[in-house]
Residue, then its C-alpha position, 0 to 999 in steps of 0.5 A: m945296637v951296633a953301629k951303621k959302618d960295623q953293619l956296612q961292613q958286615l954285611l961287607d965281609a959277607l958279600v966278600e966272603n959270598d957268605r949267603e947266610m950272613l948276608i940274610f942274616c943282616i938283612k934281616q938283622y940291620y934293615p927291619g922291614t926292607f923286606s917281607e919274610n916271603e920277601l927274605w925266603s925268595i932272597a934266601l933261594e936267589p942264585k948268588v950273584q943277584l943276592r951280591e946285586r941286593i946287597k950292593q945296592i943296599i950297601l950304595i944307599e947307606i953310603n949315600a945317607i953317610k956321605s949326606g949326612t942322613i945318618s952316622 
């Protein structure tokens, strides 16, 4: 299992590289149940700006959870 810190790092790397496939993979792999299959297909077709914003929101939620001690 990949540590939460490593998951966040992969998301950040994919975000910086603008790697759409990796972003979708990370969402599907590390955040199952966050989005339905239909939502994932919609996300895959979103303009990159919207996709980046969605990933930023996920990252901020994770960072806040780590800071508050909810997850490690």
